[in-house]
SENU-865797 format. One record per atom (N, C-alpha, C): residue in one letter; z, y, x. Coordinates in steps of 0.02 Angstrom, whole numbers, padded with zeros to 5 digits, always signed. Example, Ala and Ser with C-alpha at 12.3 -4.5 7.8 and 13.67 -1.06 7.14 Angstrom:
<pts>
A+00390-00284+00660;A+00390-00225+00615;A+00390-00165+00660;S+00354-00112+00642;S+00357-00053+00684;S+00394+00002+00645;
</pts>
This chain:
<pts>
M-05230+01265-01320;M-05139+01293-01298;M-05140+01345-01276;N-05213+01359-01226;N-05209+01428-01196;N-05229+01488-01282;K-05265+01457-01298;K-05267+01507-01371;K-05209+01519-01406;I-05171+01473-01406;I-05103+01481-01448;I-05064+01534-01411;K-05064+01511-01339;K-05029+01546-01318;K-05020+01598-01289;N-05089+01649-01281;N-05120+01699-01299;N-05106+01740-01362;S-05125+01705-01415;S-05103+01743-01486;S-05032+01764-01493;K-04971+01702-01459;K-04910+01725-01471;K-04912+01811-01432;L-04941+01810-01362;L-04928+01854-01323;L-04969+01925-01355;S-05007+01917-01387;S-05045+01974-01425;S-04993+02005-01469;F-04979+01949-01510;F-04913+01972-01561;F-04839+01997-01538;I-04826+01993-01489;I-04787+02016-01428;I-04785+02093-01431;K-04855+02085-01388;K-04852+02158-01377;K-04877+02183-01431;I-04914+02178-01477;I-04914+02216-01545;I-04834+02246-01561;I-04802+02204-01573;I-04743+02225-01579;I-04707+02261-01536;F-04720+02271-01467;F-04691+02317-01422;F-04723+02386-01421;V-04803+02378-01434;V-04831+02460-01448;V-04801+02490-01526;L-04797+02441-01595;L-04765+02470-01646;L-04706+02471-01618;S-04655+02475-01611;S-04588+02493-01581;S-04579+02560-01534;F-04626+02557-01477;F-04598+02617-01450;F-04662+02647-01461;F-04695+02664-01512;F-04745+02718-01556;F-04707+02754-01582;E-04680+02687-01644;E-04628+02719-01671;E-04585+02786-01678;L-04550+02749-01585;L-04493+02788-01580;L-04510+02850-01545;I-04580+02845-01517;I-04595+02926-01494;I-04601+02972-01542;V-04634+02961-01607;V-04680+02981-01654;V-04631+02999-01722;G-04561+02946-01737;G-04543+02938-01782;G-04464+02961-01803;G-04441+03024-01736;G-04378+03054-01738;G-04345+02990-01731;G-04281+03022-01779;G-04224+02987-01786;G-04245+02923-01825;G-04291+02917-01844;G-04314+02852-01900;G-04295+02848-01966;R-04279+02911-02009;R-04272+02917-02070;R-04308+02927-02099;F-04370+02952-02063;F-04434+02931-02117;F-04451+02896-02170;L-04447+02810-02133;L-04457+02766-02165;L-04398+02725-02185;E-04377+02736-02217;E-04290+02691-02252;E-04341+02658-02304;F-04300+02596-02315;F-04290+02532-02345;F-04226+02511-02382;G-04177+02577-02435;G-04118+02572-02450;G-04096+02580-02374;F-04033+02550-02383;F-03998+02570-02305;F-04039+02537-02231;L-04110+02506-02223;L-04122+02495-02174;L-04182+02535-02157;T-04188+02564-02104;T-04271+02591-02078;T-04317+02548-02040;V-04360+02554-02023;V-04413+02524-01989;V-04394+02514-01925;R-04383+02567-01876;R-04327+02565-01832;R-04289+02508-01824;M-04218+02502-01872;M-04195+02447-01895;M-04229+02377-01866;V-04271+02362-01905;V-04305+02309-01932;V-04337+02282-01869;L-04367+02341-01851;L-04412+02320-01774;L-04380+02294-01717;F-04325+02329-01704;F-04252+02317-01663;F-04248+02250-01688;L-04210+02218-01731;L-04183+02156-01749;L-04266+02104-01747;V-04304+02118-01740;V-04368+02077-01725;V-04363+02083-01649;I-04367+02126-01617;I-04369+02128-01548;I-04315+02079-01509;I-04248+02107-01539;I-04183+02052-01510;I-04197+01989-01528;V-04221+01982-01584;V-04227+01888-01599;V-04281+01878-01531;I-04350+01909-01531;I-04406+01892-01500;I-04387+01878-01421;S-04338+01929-01389;S-04308+01917-01323;S-04269+01854-01328;L-04220+01844-01369;L-04174+01774-01367;L-04216+01739-01354;I-04265+01716-01382;I-04325+01674-01393;I-04360+01666-01327;L-04381+01723-01306;L-04397+01716-01232;L-04361+01719-01179;Y-04289+01720-01191;Y-04253+01697-01134;Y-04225+01622-01140;V-04225+01597-01201;V-04229+01533-01217;V-04259+01473-01177;F-04323+01519-01164;F-04378+01466-01148;F-04393+01490-01079;R-04325+01490-01049;R-04320+01517-00968;R-04373+01567-00927;K-04399+01628-01005;K-04408+01682-00959;K-04382+01714-00919;K-04396+01731-00847;K-04333+01752-00804;K-04344+01836-00829;I-04251+01844-00819;I-04256+01924-00834;I-04225+01947-00766;K-04234+01996-00738;K-04233+02024-00665;K-04142+02052-00665;R-04122+02021-00625;R-04046+02013-00611;R-04020+02086-00621;N-04054+02141-00612;N-04014+02192-00622;N-04020+02228-00687;I-04060+02205-00729;I-04079+02201-00801;I-04010+02179-00829;I-03988+02126-00809;I-03947+02074-00828;I-03886+02118-00808;L-03871+02134-00753;L-03798+02179-00732;L-03778+02227-00785;L-03834+02262-00770;L-03836+02339-00795;L-03824+02317-00892;T-03851+02272-00929;T-03840+02248-00995;T-03752+02217-00994;I-03724+02188-00946;I-03661+02151-00949;I-03622+02209-00927;I-03612+02265-00894;I-03590+02328-00874;I-03578+02365-00941;F-03650+02385-00967;F-03632+02429-01040;F-03594+02395-01073;S-03612+02328-01096;S-03572+02274-01138;S-03497+02304-01143;I-03469+02283-01063;I-03408+02303-01054;I-03384+02365-01066;I-03417+02413-01062;I-03403+02476-01064;I-03382+02493-01136;T-03446+02480-01156;T-03445+02482-01259;T-03383+02440-01295;L-03377+02391-01263;L-03317+02340-01301;L-03259+02371-01292;T-03237+02394-01224;T-03201+02463-01193;T-03174+02503-01258;G-03236+02550-01273;G-03222+02610-01303;G-03215+02576-01371;V-03249+02506-01414;V-03221+02506-01472;V-03145+02480-01471;V-03111+02443-01404;V-03042+02434-01429;V-03013+02497-01415;I-03027+02533-01383;I-02978+02615-01385;I-02964+02616-01448;G-03034+02648-01490;G-03044+02665-01546;G-03003+02639-01595;L-02997+02556-01595;L-02974+02536-01641;L-02895+02549-01619;L-02861+02543-01565;L-02803+02566-01540;L-02784+02627-01577;N-02825+02669-01556;N-02817+02754-01599;N-02822+02751-01672;N-02824+02703-01730;N-02829+02708-01785;N-02900+02734-01798;A-02966+02734-01767;A-03018+02738-01806;A-03043+02703-01843;L-03077+02718-01896;L-03093+02688-01940;L-03145+02654-01929;I-03155+02587-01947;I-03233+02572-01932;I-03297+02568-01948;N-03296+02619-01997;N-03365+02649-02007;N-03399+02713-01963;G-03332+02731-01962;G-03338+02793-01889;G-03361+02748-01831;I-03315+02698-01833;I-03340+02639-01750;I-03424+02621-01759;F-03429+02608-01817;F-03509+02563-01824;F-03547+02624-01797;E-03535+02686-01826;E-03600+02745-01832;E-03601+02755-01753;D-03551+02758-01710;D-03530+02765-01632;D-03560+02707-01606;I-03587+02669-01611;I-03604+02610-01568;I-03671+02573-01591;K-03678+02610-01663;K-03751+02613-01700;K-03815+02620-01648;P-03800+02696-01628;P-03864+02711-01593;P-03870+02700-01499;L-03808+02681-01475;L-03783+02642-01421;L-03824+02575-01429;S-03804+02539-01477;S-03836+02482-01460;S-03897+02466-01433;F-03939+02509-01460;F-04031+02504-01450;F-04027+02498-01357;F-03975+02490-01323;F-03980+02486-01244;F-03990+02405-01232;Y-03982+02389-01290;Y-04007+02294-01282;Y-04065+02269-01291;I-04123+02324-01287;I-04185+02345-01290;I-04226+02329-01250;I-04184+02332-01174;I-04193+02344-01123;I-04224+02264-01091;L-04194+02210-01130;L-04209+02161-01108;L-04279+02129-01147;F-04294+02182-01184;F-04378+02158-01222;F-04403+02194-01173;F-04402+02253-01154;F-04429+02294-01107;F-04454+02260-01056;S-04389+02212-01028;S-04401+02178-00951;S-04463+02121-00970;L-04426+02086-01026;L-04496+02034-01025;L-04581+02050-01065;I-04574+02098-01066;I-04643+02124-01101;I-04681+02131-01060;I-04657+02211-00986;I-04683+02240-00948;I-04723+02176-00886;K-04750+02160-00863;K-04763+02128-00824;K-04804+02151-00761;D-04852+02193-00774;D-04894+02220-00727;D-04924+02296-00740;E-04970+02307-00691;E-04970+02360-00676;E-05006+02403-00748;K-05045+02362-00780;K-05085+02379-00837;K-05040+02409-00908;D-04980+02348-00897;D-04920+02384-00952;D-04914+02440-00941;I-04866+02462-00862;I-04851+02510-00864;I-04898+02575-00873;V-04968+02568-00872;V-04991+02640-00895;V-05023+02625-00980;L-05013+02563-00993;L-05017+02558-01078;L-04955+02615-01093;V-04870+02596-01060;V-04829+02617-01083;V-04850+02714-01079;S-04876+02727-01027;S-04893+02808-01005;S-04938+02823-01067;N-04989+02778-01072;N-05045+02809-01142;N-05015+02793-01202;I-04964+02770-01216;I-04937+02770-01285;I-04887+02843-01280;I-04858+02859-01231;I-04827+02924-01233;I-04861+02992-01225;K-04928+02984-01207;K-04978+03038-01213;K-05001+03035-01276;I-05038+02977-01298;I-05058+02987-01370;I-05008+03018-01433;G-04951+02972-01425;G-04891+03004-01465;G-04857+03088-01451;S-04889+03118-01398;S-04860+03174-01399;S-04906+03221-01409;V-04978+03190-01405;V-05017+03264-01439;V-05038+03230-01508;I-05016+03174-01544;I-05011+03171-01635;I-04949+03219-01640;L-04884+03231-01608;L-04839+03259-01644;L-04855+03337-01645;A-04903+03337-01592;A-04933+03428-01560;A-04967+03419-01631;I-05014+03400-01619;I-05052+03407-01704;I-05039+03417-01754;V-04991+03356-01770;V-04963+03349-01855;V-04911+03406-01848;Y-04889+03456-01791;Y-04833+03492-01798;Y-04889+03563-01844;V-04938+03571-01788;V-04990+03626-01779;V-05016+03628-01859;G-05018+03590-01874;G-05074+03586-01961;G-05021+03594-01987;F-04950+03572-01999;F-04914+03596-02044;F-04879+03664-02035;I-04898+03687-01977;I-04883+03773-01985;I-04944+03830-02013;I-05000+03776-02004;I-05076+03812-02033;I-05054+03781-02107;F-05044+03759-02133;F-05035+03737-02193;F-04989+03769-02243;L-04929+03800-02212;L-04849+03831-02232;L-04884+03879-02241;Y-04900+03906-02164;Y-04916+03982-02175;Y-04982+04019-02218;F-05026+03959-02227;F-05071+03990-02289;F-05051+03969-02348;G-04987+03939-02359;G-04968+03905-02439;G-05020+03849-02451;L-05050+03811-02414;L-05072+03755-02443;L-05027+03697-02435;I-04959+03708-02414;I-04899+03684-02448;I-04851+03731-02466;D-04812+03692-02517;D-04777+03737-02559;D-04702+03729-02513;F-04699+03783-02480;F-04628+03784-02437;F-04546+03763-02475;V-04559+03783-02568;V-04484+03774-02564;V-04485+03678-02599;S-04560+03667-02604;S-04552+03593-02582;S-04532+03555-02548;F-04578+03574-02481;F-04544+03541-02418;F-04486+03541-02390;Y-04461+03590-02401;Y-04392+03618-02383;Y-04340+03582-02424;N-04343+03566-02484;N-04292+03524-02512;N-04299+03439-02508;K-04344+03439-02486;K-04384+03368-02462;K-04348+03352-02383;Q-04372+03398-02364;Q-04355+03372-02295;Q-04270+03391-02271;S-04230+03441-02325;S-04183+03431-02313;S-04140+03369-02336;E-04192+03345-02374;E-04124+03287-02405;E-04120+03238-02338;I-04187+03235-02317;I-04195+03185-02263;I-04157+03196-02214;G-04152+03255-02186;G-04101+03271-02121;G-04144+03263-02048;E-04222+03273-02052;E-04246+03247-01985;E-04276+03341-01953;I-04257+03350-02005;I-04320+03436-01981;I-04269+03482-02004;L-04271+03552-01943;L-04225+03617-01955;L-04262+03657-01945;F-04260+03697-02012;F-04304+03761-02014;F-04288+03821-01983;R-04376+03854-01943;R-04341+03899-01901;R-04383+03960-01937;G-04351+03988-01969;G-04402+04038-02028;G-04452+04011-02091;D-04484+04041-02105;D-04528+04011-02152;D-04579+03978-02164;F-04606+03961-02086;F-04639+03898-02058;F-04639+03868-02001;L-04607+03895-01956;L-04576+03837-01886;L-04517+03818-01926;F-04529+03758-01856;F-04456+03706-01891;F-04462+03649-01820;F-04403+03637-01826;F-04384+03588-01773;F-04362+03514-01790;Y-04404+03475-01765;Y-04409+03380-01801;Y-04361+03356-01721;K-04337+03314-01743;K-04288+03275-01668;K-04342+03245-01638;G-04431+03230-01657;G-04465+03197-01617;G-04497+03231-01580;F-04483+03290-01562;F-04519+03327-01533;F-04491+03345-01468;L-04447+03302-01469;L-04418+03270-01381;L-04501+03239-01347;Y-04528+03225-01366;Y-04584+03180-01328;Y-04648+03217-01328;L-04637+03289-01379;L-04674+03345-01361;L-04676+03337-01276;C-04625+03362-01255;C-04608+03388-01198;C-04607+03333-01129;I-04609+03253-01153;I-04608+03216-01117;I-04671+03187-01097;G-04727+03211-01128;G-04789+03189-01154;G-04826+03239-01088;F-04789+03291-01126;F-04820+03351-01069;F-04806+03345-00993;F-04754+03304-00962;F-04740+03283-00920;F-04791+03226-00887;F-04812+03173-00947;F-04877+03148-00910;F-04937+03161-00888;F-04938+03215-00941;F-05001+03232-00933;F-05012+03302-00885;L-04965+03316-00837;L-04949+03381-00807;L-04956+03328-00748;T-04943+03274-00730;T-04942+03238-00665;T-05010+03186-00650;S-05057+03198-00722;S-05119+03159-00730;S-05172+03188-00699;D-05246+03136-00705;D-05306+03186-00648;D-05339+03177-00722;Y-05308+03172-00796;Y-05360+03161-00870;Y-05415+03225-00851;K-05472+03223-00866;K-05543+03290-00879;K-05506+03331-00917;Y-05476+03326-00959;Y-05455+03377-01002;Y-05395+03402-01007;K-05355+03398-00951;K-05280+03401-00937;K-05270+03473-00960;L-05283+03525-00916;L-05270+03593-00936;L-05266+03599-00993;L-05320+03602-01050;L-05321+03606-01101;L-05259+03566-01149;L-05257+03533-01140;L-05192+03478-01167;L-05126+03492-01166;L-05129+03522-01088;L-05073+03555-01069;L-05043+03618-01094;V-05088+03660-01093;V-05089+03728-01143;V-05075+03707-01216;F-05109+03662-01254;F-05091+03647-01334;F-05022+03614-01337;L-04993+03584-01298;L-04944+03548-01293;L-04875+03602-01290;F-04887+03672-01216;F-04834+03691-01231;F-04843+03742-01277;T-04903+03750-01295;T-04899+03815-01355;T-04840+03779-01429;S-04857+03714-01440;S-04828+03674-01466;S-04744+03678-01466;I-04748+03666-01378;I-04643+03673-01388;I-04633+03731-01405;V-04662+03783-01359;V-04659+03863-01393;V-04643+03863-01467;L-04662+03846-01499;L-04683+03843-01574;L-04611+03812-01611;T-04583+03759-01583;T-04514+03714-01606;T-04470+03786-01595;L-04461+03818-01559;L-04418+03898-01539;L-04365+03856-01519;T-04336+03803-01501;T-04294+03777-01451;T-04286+03810-01381;R-04237+03806-01384;R-04218+03856-01297;R-04192+03798-01257;G-04182+03754-01270;G-04195+03680-01216;G-04242+03672-01195;F-04291+03649-01230;F-04355+03626-01240;F-04385+03677-01193;I-04411+03719-01231;I-04451+03795-01187;I-04408+03790-01097;L-04346+03792-01098;L-04326+03791-01034;L-04324+03747-00999;F-04319+03693-01012;F-04318+03638-00954;F-04398+03622-00963;T-04436+03621-00993;T-04496+03615-00990;T-04515+03637-00919;F-04511+03705-00941;F-04523+03763-00893;F-04514+03752-00800;L-04429+03730-00803;L-04419+03727-00763;L-04445+03673-00701;I-04443+03628-00745;I-04461+03557-00707;I-04543+03549-00692;T-04576+03601-00737;T-04632+03626-00717;T-04663+03657-00654;C-04602+03711-00643;C-04618+03743-00594;C-04587+03704-00522;Y-04525+03660-00536;Y-04516+03605-00502;Y-04573+03586-00456;Y-04609+03535-00511;Y-04677+03502-00490;Y-04721+03528-00445;I-04727+03598-00472;I-04788+03647-00433;I-04761+03656-00370;Y-04694+03689-00365;Y-04684+03695-00293;Y-04680+03660-00245;F-04629+03595-00261;F-04597+03562-00228;F-04626+03489-00226;I-04677+03473-00270;I-04725+03403-00286;I-04795+03413-00268;N-04830+03460-00294;N-04889+03464-00275;N-04913+03485-00222;K-04954+03478-00186;K-04970+03482-00108;K-05010+03558-00116;K-05048+03563-00158;K-05120+03608-00149;K-05095+03689-00190;I-05108+03725-00114;I-05079+03793-00094;I-05097+03832-00163;L-05178+03846-00178;L-05203+03878-00220;L-05148+03868-00286;I-05157+03803-00306;I-05132+03798-00360;I-05054+03819-00362;K-05033+03828-00328;K-04939+03844-00314;K-04974+03929-00330;I-05009+03958-00301;I-05042+04054-00319;I-05038+04066-00353;I-05098+04034-00408;I-05128+04021-00466;I-05069+04009-00508;S-05036+03960-00518;S-05010+03937-00557;S-04938+03981-00577;G-04905+04015-00482;G-04851+04060-00507;G-04866+04139-00552;I-04917+04155-00548;I-04928+04204-00564;I-04949+04177-00636;L-04973+04145-00673;L-04992+04121-00724;L-04906+04102-00754;L-04864+04073-00729;L-04792+04062-00770;L-04773+04122-00779;L-04775+04171-00714;L-04753+04246-00716;L-04760+04261-00796;V-04824+04259-00800;V-04848+04299-00876;V-04826+04271-00949;I-04830+04185-00911;I-04814+04162-00976;I-04735+04157-01007;S-04689+04171-00947;S-04616+04159-00955;S-04611+04233-00978;T-04650+04311-00984;T-04643+04355-01016;T-04650+04363-01075;L-04710+04325-01071;L-04725+04315-01150;L-04691+04294-01194;I-04677+04224-01179;I-04622+04192-01218;I-04545+04199-01229;G-04524+04241-01167;G-04465+04292-01186;G-04465+04341-01252;T-04519+04360-01237;T-04530+04406-01296;T-04547+04390-01370;F-04597+04328-01359;F-04613+04323-01424;F-04534+04278-01445;Y-04494+04225-01406;Y-04421+04217-01427;Y-04393+04254-01469;L-04370+04318-01426;L-04323+04353-01453;L-04344+04397-01504;Q-04400+04400-01517;Q-04423+04435-01598;Q-04427+04404-01647;T-04444+04331-01642;T-04446+04286-01675;T-04378+04250-01714;V-04333+04235-01664;V-04285+04195-01663;V-04228+04239-01670;G-04219+04301-01612;G-04174+04355-01625;G-04109+04320-01595;D-04028+04333-01602;D-03973+04306-01567;D-03949+04258-01586;R-03939+04226-01548;R-03932+04122-01574;R-03853+04139-01559;A-03813+04176-01569;A-03742+04188-01550;A-03704+04119-01577;D-03726+04121-01645;D-03696+04069-01709;D-03696+04007-01675;S-03773+03983-01648;S-03786+03892-01634;S-03733+03912-01583;D-03714+03930-01521;D-03678+03931-01471;D-03612+03936-01486;K-03584+03976-01532;K-03508+03977-01563;K-03504+03896-01572;V-03541+03872-01594;V-03541+03804-01630;V-03500+03749-01575;R-03552+03753-01504;R-03532+03721-01466;R-03485+03729-01415;Y-03459+03803-01431;Y-03406+03815-01394;Y-03329+03798-01439;I-03346+03793-01509;I-03301+03753-01529;I-03278+03668-01510;Q-03332+03642-01507;Q-03330+03591-01487;Q-03279+03581-01431;I-03318+03609-01386;I-03282+03609-01305;I-03206+03612-01327;E-03178+03660-01349;E-03098+03691-01370;E-03072+03635-01404;Q-03106+03610-01448;Q-03055+03548-01472;Q-03062+03486-01462;V-03108+03472-01396;V-03115+03414-01355;V-03054+03429-01306;Y-03068+03493-01281;Y-03012+03506-01236;Y-02922+03507-01241;D-02922+03535-01310;D-02851+03530-01352;D-02841+03450-01336;R-02877+03406-01360;R-02874+03318-01346;R-02852+03285-01299;I-02865+03313-01240;I-02857+03284-01186;I-02773+03263-01170;N-02770+03204-01147;N-02703+03172-01119;N-02699+03152-01060;P-02674+03116-01023;P-02664+03094-00938;P-02720+03038-00971;I-02713+03001-01011;I-02744+02933-01029;I-02826+02939-01048;S-02813+02981-01103;S-02900+03001-01128;S-02950+03022-01071;I-02921+03055-01034;I-02960+03099-00947;I-02995+03019-00948;F-02967+02988-00922;F-03014+02903-00902;F-03043+02869-00937;I-03035+02857-00999;I-03043+02810-01035;I-03062+02832-01132;G-03053+02906-01115;G-03076+02923-01184;G-03016+02916-01246;H-03039+02941-01309;H-03000+02921-01359;H-03037+02851-01408;G-03080+02830-01376;G-03130+02774-01410;G-03164+02806-01477;F-03207+02753-01465;F-03257+02739-01547;F-03226+02778-01603;G-03268+02809-01644;G-03247+02832-01704;G-03197+02908-01709;N-03162+02901-01663;N-03129+02971-01664;N-03156+03022-01619;G-03168+03066-01675;G-03212+03145-01667;G-03168+03197-01644;V-03203+03247-01663;V-03166+03306-01680;V-03173+03342-01732;P-03136+03389-01768;P-03140+03429-01822;P-03207+03441-01844;D-03244+03478-01808;D-03312+03512-01803;D-03361+03453-01828;R-03339+03416-01780;R-03378+03345-01782;R-03347+03302-01765;P-03348+03245-01826;P-03302+03186-01825;P-03350+03144-01809;I-03401+03144-01789;I-03460+03085-01780;I-03485+03097-01717;H-03530+03118-01733;H-03568+03168-01660;H-03578+03217-01640;M-03562+03246-01580;M-03579+03331-01556;M-03629+03338-01527;E-03646+03394-01513;E-03703+03429-01475;E-03722+03419-01424;N-03675+03407-01386;N-03686+03396-01318;N-03660+03310-01313;S-03687+03289-01270;S-03713+03198-01258;S-03644+03189-01215;F-03631+03236-01148;F-03589+03229-01130;F-03509+03240-01142;L-03524+03278-01180;L-03457+03311-01189;L-03434+03256-01254;E-03476+03225-01287;E-03447+03160-01337;E-03430+03122-01287;I-03468+03087-01252;I-03472+03036-01204;I-03398+03040-01179;F-03369+03111-01154;F-03319+03125-01098;F-03230+03108-01160;H-03280+03117-01230;H-03218+03131-01262;H-03180+03066-01307;K-03238+03006-01291;K-03226+02966-01326;K-03241+02889-01278;Q-03253+02910-01223;Q-03254+02849-01162;Q-03214+02894-01095;G-03191+02954-01101;G-03178+02981-01046;G-03221+02978-00943;L-03183+02979-00921;L-03230+02974-00853;L-03266+02915-00854;L-03242+02857-00871;L-03272+02788-00857;L-03346+02796-00882;G-03352+02833-00945;G-03413+02830-00991;G-03443+02879-00950;L-03427+02952-00934;L-03475+02990-00898;L-03487+02955-00837;F-03476+02916-00782;F-03479+02889-00705;F-03542+02839-00743;F-03535+02803-00791;F-03587+02744-00822;F-03674+02772-00816;W-03661+02843-00855;W-03722+02857-00874;W-03762+02914-00818;I-03698+02944-00784;I-03717+02975-00742;I-03756+02925-00663;A-03731+02893-00648;A-03743+02818-00617;A-03822+02792-00638;M-03811+02797-00691;M-03883+02770-00727;M-03930+02832-00701;L-03923+02881-00713;L-03971+02926-00675;L-03996+02911-00599;F-03929+02908-00563;F-03944+02893-00504;F-03984+02841-00471;Y-03965+02788-00509;Y-03990+02726-00506;Y-04063+02721-00511;V-04087+02766-00557;V-04162+02795-00590;V-04201+02812-00508;C-04160+02861-00486;C-04180+02911-00421;C-04180+02862-00356;L-04135+02823-00360;L-04127+02749-00303;L-04204+02715-00312;L-04213+02695-00357;L-04271+02658-00375;L-04335+02707-00374;Y-04340+02758-00381;Y-04383+02789-00377;Y-04397+02828-00295;V-04343+02831-00271;V-04366+02843-00186;V-04376+02786-00150;N-04374+02726-00187;N-04392+02645-00138;N-04447+02636-00159;I-04500+02692-00207;I-04567+02663-00227;I-04590+02690-00157;K-04629+02655-00110;K-04656+02690-00059;K-04732+02685-00078;N-04766+02650-00103;N-04846+02651-00131;N-04861+02709-00169;V-04907+02734-00130;V-04941+02794-00152;V-04968+02791-00227;I-04988+02750-00245;I-05020+02751-00310;I-04966+02746-00368;F-04932+02682-00342;F-04860+02667-00386;F-04802+02736-00395;K-04799+02781-00320;K-04763+02821-00341;K-04793+02868-00397;K-04855+02870-00388;K-04889+02939-00457;K-04894+02907-00511;L-04885+02863-00498;L-04871+02814-00582;L-04821+02832-00601;A-04754+02824-00570;A-04687+02825-00562;A-04667+02909-00581;L-04685+02951-00571;L-04672+03019-00584;L-04650+03059-00619;P-04705+03049-00673;P-04694+03069-00722;P-04631+03036-00764;F-04620+02986-00761;F-04547+02950-00798;F-04488+02972-00765;L-04496+02964-00708;L-04428+03026-00683;L-04416+03097-00704;L-04498+03129-00705;L-04475+03209-00731;L-04439+03181-00803;G-04485+03159-00844;G-04455+03124-00919;G-04368+03115-00927;V-04355+03083-00880;V-04280+03071-00872;V-04235+03150-00854;F-04267+03139-00828;F-04233+03225-00790;F-04240+03283-00843;F-04284+03279-00885;F-04275+03329-00953;F-04240+03305-01000;V-04223+03213-01001;V-04174+03212-01063;V-04113+03218-01037;Y-04093+03199-00984;Y-04018+03234-00952;Y-04002+03293-00971;F-04059+03345-00926;F-04042+03411-00960;F-04043+03448-01019;Q-04080+03397-01056;Q-04074+03404-01115;Q-04022+03396-01164;S-03986+03333-01135;S-03942+03314-01169;S-03859+03348-01169;L-03888+03416-01151;L-03796+03447-01121;L-03821+03521-01166;T-03843+03505-01211;T-03854+03536-01275;T-03872+03511-01336;N-03888+03466-01326;N-03930+03407-01389;N-03900+03341-01387;P-03900+03303-01425;P-03885+03228-01424;P-03929+03181-01416;F-03960+03174-01345;F-04015+03126-01325;F-04026+03058-01301;I-03963+03077-01239;I-03975+03012-01206;I-03929+02965-01225;N-03886+02977-01284;N-03834+02940-01315;N-03873+02920-01367;N-03931+02919-01382;N-03970+02915-01444;N-04037+02878-01435;P-04056+02842-01498;P-04129+02769-01463;P-04200+02818-01430;M-04180+02917-01472;M-04247+02927-01441;M-04254+02948-01345;G-04177+02956-01342;G-04177+02986-01251;G-04184+02922-01214;L-04134+02860-01261;L-04102+02807-01230;L-04162+02754-01197;C-04227+02750-01245;C-04294+02732-01235;C-04330+02745-01180;L-04328+02828-01167;L-04351+02824-01080;L-04319+02795-01027;L-04252+02817-01035;L-04204+02801-00970;L-04233+02729-00981;L-04220+02669-01032;L-04219+02625-01005;L-04297+02574-00993;I-04356+02611-01018;I-04398+02601-01001;I-04429+02627-00922;T-04410+02679-00909;T-04405+02696-00823;T-04366+02634-00797;I-04309+02619-00794;I-04289+02562-00744;I-04314+02510-00765;V-04353+02501-00808;V-04396+02414-00808;V-04460+02430-00764;V-04492+02479-00787;V-04568+02525-00725;V-04554+02509-00668;F-04494+02565-00665;F-04464+02564-00579;F-04465+02490-00551;S-04422+02452-00592;S-04401+02403-00570;S-04470+02345-00545;K-04509+02348-00599;K-04593+02324-00589;K-04630+02333-00547;L-04627+02410-00518;L-04660+02434-00464;L-04640+02412-00414;L-04589+02410-00409;L-04549+02387-00333;L-04567+02290-00329;E-04562+02267-00376;E-04574+02210-00375;E-04659+02190-00357;L-04688+02225-00380;L-04765+02235-00369;L-04786+02266-00284;Q-04753+02296-00283;Q-04745+02328-00205;Q-04723+02280-00153;K-04683+02210-00181;K-04682+02181-00124;K-04736+02129-00104;K-04759+02114-00175;K-04808+02066-00183;K-04871+02107-00139;
</pts>
């Protein structure tokens, strides 16, 4: 019986590792498609089924996880009803709630993360995934630069998939690069032997994405960690000099390579204006509902919080901001020094996702949502272990 039980647990753990790793390196999940299904969708369905089976067999789910799931369900259902009342198309509503439905994976995370070893496993998967992303990206840059990969064929194929945005002849942005930055924070707060080498490699990869938000918020959060969390004076002094030099070099490189990004900013300003023009006394509080976008972005907007406000009003904004405060509250209550150190990179990663969502859709997307959800589960488990 023990062997059967252990084999079941091993199978569930393998599903967890595969699904979490795919979320980290898989970007928007459209590289592995089978008709209208993707590997991510299949794994998500398997995970939901496993969660229901485990729940039926009286596996306990923490009360706070159940409460968050119920509140999310009510707010999401409200958005669907309002969308229908505002004559939104069913397809549009489905496209809006499809990425948000990933929220229910929190039930699986809550059941699978049982102890400190599982939390360390999560940290290691993020670290390994970020390094793989960096190696693959730098490898592609080298191959494209030296003509070992035909740029025209590569461009046409990736444009068809829609996961990559090109920046010049051999640099590009991939949605999964979010975890280059998150992985950076996990190495930053670790005691890994080759930590400095990996940090330089990851940050170089982040700079080569030519994504302003990634570079800026990684830099600012790193500064915050060095000057307000790290206790070593010498590290603060040396880092201050290095950061000044690095920021100058990055600024020069970025301006020379990318130039003026006024057109990109203009798109965001247009979306803000279109959302503002459609505000009415009711929509301020509950939004226009799912499936109702704006002319420039009928489905998803560049700014996650702008989209949330437009479709769910202050009600939706309050929920997602409250989630951030809840993460901070959980972190503050972790008093154990070892657990605090284990939790810190998750907190920095969540802050990064929220900051980045001001310019790109991450918090209401499986990539950013994944880190938020697993952070809540990890912090809840650390508090539980702390009591014991």
